[in-house]
Structures are given as C-alpha cells and as structure tokens.
C-alpha positions, 0 to 999 in steps of 0.5 A: 460660704461667705467670702474667703479673703486670706489678707484677713489681719491676725496677730501672731498669737491669734494666727498660731491659735487659729491655724499653725501656719500663716504667711500674709506675704503669698499673694502679696511678693513673688520673695522674700529676703531679708540679708539682715535677717538672714544673718541673724539666723546664721550665727545662731545656728553657728553658735548653736544658740538654738533656741534663739535661732527657732524663735528667728526661723519662725519669724522669717519662715512666716514671711514666706513669699510664693517662691521661697516654698521652693528656693528656701526649703530647707529653712521650713526643714531646719525650722521643723527639726527644732520644733522636734526638738524641743518636743512639739511633734504635731507642730514638726510634723505640719513643717514637715509635710509643707518641706516635703510638699515644695520642696525642689532638689535642695533638700536630701531627703534621706536627712528627712528619714525619721519622719518619712513613715510618719509624715509621708506614709502615714496612713497609706498602710494603715489602710485594709486593702481594699479588695480584701476588705470587700471579700471580707464583707461578702463571707460575712454577708449571709450570718452578720448583723454587722455588715459594713455597707458595700458601695455601689458604683453605678452608671449614670445611664444612657440618658447620660452617657455616650459613646464618647467621653463625658465627664466633669459634672456639675449639680444644681443645689436642689441636685435636680439639673446636671450638667456636664461635659461631653465628645460626642459633638463632632466638629463643625469643620466638614474636613474634620472628623475630630470632637469638639467638646460641648456643655449638655443638661439634664433634668431630673423627673420622678427620680430618673435623669431626662435624656440629655441635650446640648446648652443651646445659646452657649456651645460654639465651634469652640471647646466648653467644659468644666462648670459650675452653677450657682444655687437657683441654676441660673447662672453657669461659669464655665471653661472655654477653650480655643477661642481667639477672644480669649486671654489665654489657652483656656479661659472661664466665661459666665452666661446667665439664664433669660426670661424667655428660658434661653441663656445670654451671651457668654462674657470672658470673665477678664483679667482679673480672673483669666491669665495667658494660661490654662484656667478651667475647673471653676466651682462657686460657692453657694452664696455666689461670692466666691469663684475657685479655679484651677490655673497653670498661670506662671507664680504659682507653687507647681504645675496648677494650683488653685485660686480664688476670686471674690465678688466685691461689692461693686458687684466686680471679682477681684483679681485671683489670689492662689489658695496657698502652700497648705492646698497647693503644691509642686504637683497639679492641684485641680477639680476644686469642688465647695460644698454648698452646704459647709465649709469644706473644699474638695480638689484633686492632687498628685501633689499630696503625701498621702496618695494612692496613685495618679490624682487622688481627692482630697478635702479639706476644712475652712477654719476662720478663712485659713484651711486645715491640712487637705486630707486623702478621701479614702481608698473606697473612692481613691485608686491607683488611677486618677480621680477627678472631674468630680461634684457631690450633691448637696445632702453629701450622699453620692459623688458624681465623677468620671471613669472608665466603663471597663478595663479594655475602654478609655472612654469616660463616662459618668458614674455616682457612688455613695460618698464614704465616711471619709469623704463627708464633711461632717466627719469631724470628730475623732475616735481613737484608741490603743488595741493591747494583746494581754498575754504578751504584754504588747501592742495588737497587729490587726484589723480595726472597723467601724460599722455604722448602725444609723447611716449605712455610710460605708467606712473603709477599715484600717489595720492598727499601727506598730504601737496597735493605735488606730484612729477614725473621723466620724459624723457625731451623735451617731451609733456605731460598732468598733470591731477588732479582728485578725488572724489571730483573733475571734473578732471582737465587738463593742457597740458605742454612740459617739459624743465628741472625741472618744478613746477606746482602749481594747485589751484582746486574747489572741487565740492559740493555734488549737482552741478548746471551748470548755462548753464544746464538752459533751455528756457522756457516750453522747454526739447531740450538740448543746445550745450552750454550745452555739455561741463558741461555735459561731465565734467559729464560723466568723473567723472562717467567715472572716478569714477565708484563707484558713481552714479548720480541723476539728478532732474529737477525743474521749476518755479512756472508759470503754472500748477502743474502737467504740470511742474512737467511733463515738469520737469521730460523731461527735466531731461531724455533729461540730464540722455539719453545723459549721458547713450545713448551716453557714456558708462555708466551704466543705472542702475548708473544714475536716473532721476527725475522730482520735478515741482516746489516743491524745489524753490531757490527762494521762493517768485518768482518776477522777470524773473531771479527768475524764471530763477533761479529756472527753473534748473537742479541739479546734486546729485553724490555721493557714495552707503552706501554699497560701 
C-alpha cells in the first residue's frame, strides 16, 4: 500500500477536506499546553462569545498530543457542543465519538445523553438478531429465489488443528502458504509439562491444506507466535516472548528463507520497533515497507495500541509511531491486518463504541495517508465472544480466525468463514433511504435486507431506524435486491444495479389483521382454485415462511342464496382447498394453518340485492396472528 506517513504536511484547509481531524503533535510531544490560549478560551466562554470560542477551541484541540486526549477530553466535548450548535451534526458526532473513546473520569456522560444513542449505539440496535436472521433464511430456502447466502463456519481440519490451542494465522499473497501459532509442542524442560508456543507452516496443494509442520530453524525453547509474511513468502516477522535477549517480555523478530530452503537465524528488530513492554501481532504491507503491530508500551492512548514503522531509504526501520486517536482508544487495540490489495486496515478492539461484546473486528480505510473512523464489520462475524487473531485472504473471500471448537471447550482451533459484505474492503458505496407507511403517514418500522445477486456475499439485514431510514455499504457495479418486510407487511422487493451512492425511498402499505384479496373470490357454487389466485396466495405463504412465530386462520364465506347447510359445507371446502395449497405445496407446518367454513353467517352486505353484493359476500379472509403465549 506504500508507506504510511502521518507527518504529511497539510494546511488546515487541506486537512479539513481530507479528514476532519488531524493531530500533528501526536508522536511529536507527550502533552500540549498553551496557557495564553487557554486564557483566551476561558474569556470567550465566560463572555458567551460562542463563534470566537468555537474557533479558539478548534485551533487548540487540533494541537493535542497523546496525553491531552485523556487529560483534556472536556475540550473535545465542548468543541462538539459548539459544532452541534452551529449545525454541523456530522462533525459534532465525530467529536463526540472521539470524546467517548478517550474520556476517563473528567466528563459526566449524562451531559452527553442526547448523542449517546446516535453515536455510541449508532448501529448496534439496527442489526437483526443473528439467530432470527438465519431462521428467516432457513424458512425461505425452499421457495424463495432471493434467499441470502448463509455463511458457513468451517474448521480447517485435522491437518491444521490439534488437541491444543491453534491460532494467529497468516497467509502469503497467493494464499497457498499458511503460518500459525500452536501450543501443541511440549516445553524442552523435562521437569515441566507446560506447552510451548511455536510457529507451524502448511502449504496448499490441489485445494487441500497439507499437514502442518514446525517451522524449523525459527522455533526455540521460548514462545514464538503472531506472525506475518511478506508477499513473496520468503520473510517472516513474528513475536518471540520470554527470550533473555529481548528488550521486553515480547519482541518482534524477522527471519529470511535462504538458498538452501532453511530459515535464517531470527534477528531482533531492535529498539526502533521493540520496547520494554509487550510488542506483538505484526502485519506487513504487501510492498514490504510498512509494518503494523500492537504494543502496550508506555505513552499510548490505552492499554494496548496499534503502532507502525516504515522502512527508510537506507533499508532500516524508522522509530515506531502510534497510529493515533481515531484508531486507538483507552481500551485495547490488537491484531492489525493490512489488506494486501486495498488501503484497508482491519484490527480488533474492545474500546470502540459500536461493539457486540468483548473484542470485535473493525476496518478503516486510508484516505491520503490518514485513517477514517473505524467501522464494526457486523454480527455475521462479531459475537458476544472475542474475535481476534485473524487474517483475510488476498481475494477477500474468507476470513481465517481462531475460535472454540464447541461450547464446552475453551480450546482454540482455526476456522474459515466467508467474508460478509460489512467486512469486504470494496464495500464503500452507500445505499440509503427511508421507508414510510402510506396509510398512517409515519416512518415504517421493519426489516430491510439486501440480497447480492452476483457475488453470493452475505449481508446482515437491519431494522429501520425510528425515522424509517436505513443504510448499507455495498460493492459498486453489482446487482442487488432490496427486501422490506415486517410483522405488518408482506415483503416488498425491488431489484437495482448499484452505480455510485444511491438513495432508495419506499412507500409501503401495512397489512391489516384481516386481509381479503380481490383475486381470491370463488365462482358461484365452486371451491376450485384458479391460477390467478396463486400470486396472492404465495404472498401469504412468503409471510408465514418469513415469520415462523405467526399462525394463519382461513375463513370461507358464501352469499345467502341456497341452503344454509350447503353454504357452510361449500365455505369449508373453499377454506380447506386454500389450506391444502399452503401446507401441502410449501414447507409450512400443518398446525400453523386453521381453516373454517362460516357459510353465510358473517356477510359484508347484509341485505343482498345485486350480483355484486353476493360477489362481495362470496369471499375468503385471512387472519394472521401471533399466539398469545409467544
């Protein structure tokens, strides 16, 4: 991706255009303070000169160094309030995010309640619960051609995994060589049964991973792990812990493949990269000139931060620098992974605002050497457990990561999972819109799903927000289907080809508790279904499949002509033939559909006088309901 250099010389105007917040003093000094400017800020605040205060605060905050973010967070919060006051809500939200990620005890969060829901929880509540999502997918599989693909978590098999912990995978650019960490080795100390962390390597032949073997010449009596490979696969950078020649408890080392196919003696990267603390989780750019890693050294923003170093013209690595306050928080940031084909950095964190529990995986995009606000890659990968120690293949097809093989086991195995849309590096084209209820004239609350028709990439559905809005980031120049559905709507579908940011606004008619379709009106004295009835009947079937907790009551009705007993029998036959269509030709359980014939006991037109009156009474009604005990 080329060298990353945060010290790029930007004017304030250029900085604002490229990225709203650029802090040149980070990595230059520990703390910025200017008493004269602070006095000006206080006087402007006391005099309620809000426009002047806004300008003074911006000039001061943009000079923040690392310690300012937890010592002077109140100034970021005040700047956010002024941006809100002057109408720049997006900039205000970005500042609120910054304050929330770095505050300690200096800010009363109750003062920020207005923006807590829209910032801290800005998308968490939008995602449909994943178990319910997969339930919908399963129920729709057999009849719906628009079924979202279901990602499958696959173990990498016994050739890779052992009965001990296996984790921290890394791939070559051609995705044919895998290196990972395993505790399957026993310590060289005969008096100890402690497992030893070593590096293992496996190659892929004819689509199958071969049995993993120790990386000979690199492993030692100490612990080796968390590696990265260069594009050619002839350089490995890895962490070694517990070595007496290290600078801290874990240091970064490198080894090179030699002409005789053996690996060179590991070389410590030295003090430009390593510290007296923990340094691990390396990731090397495809160009080989930028190294990202995690460290809990003194002077960072939180417990563990992501750092980077670039290779100078002399071939030496420069002094490591902190990746800054947009990426790093007061929590932990670990497991950086720089995509080999895109300017996308992935990492794990427990300190960012949108979080499904524990460590989640995030992605952030480089824009002219600066990083955008990280995005959570969504609930198809992130769960209530921890997600870290991962890598992504160069084609962005699969994510490889360490997880538990079963709920009863704490042992880590390596798995692969199809990379969903939220994690795709090319998913940066926005599709948004608003869904409205045409009857009530209010925002529509329901589920919006996107189905990728070309690539088979899974996309997690979302609930519409309170204002009926929704938003997805998708891969451009592809065909999709937008699906809107809810408890009160038969699903609405619209196909579209995505070319650039797109707005799709939809108006929907909610479903009444009792529905009568004009097409489902039987001929006189007949209980035969006609082909023109199938479309509306299939809409009922789709709803039942999409919402398995609902049941259906079919009531058949006749006009008043003829014998009452015969009418009741005819109406029952009409209800039964529809029930048979639903449960015999579709995967709907029989106990979810009840059919009853009511004859002419509940007419719409009580005093029938015309053929049209009799036609209105000669009907079938559908009542969809959720049982009271659910």
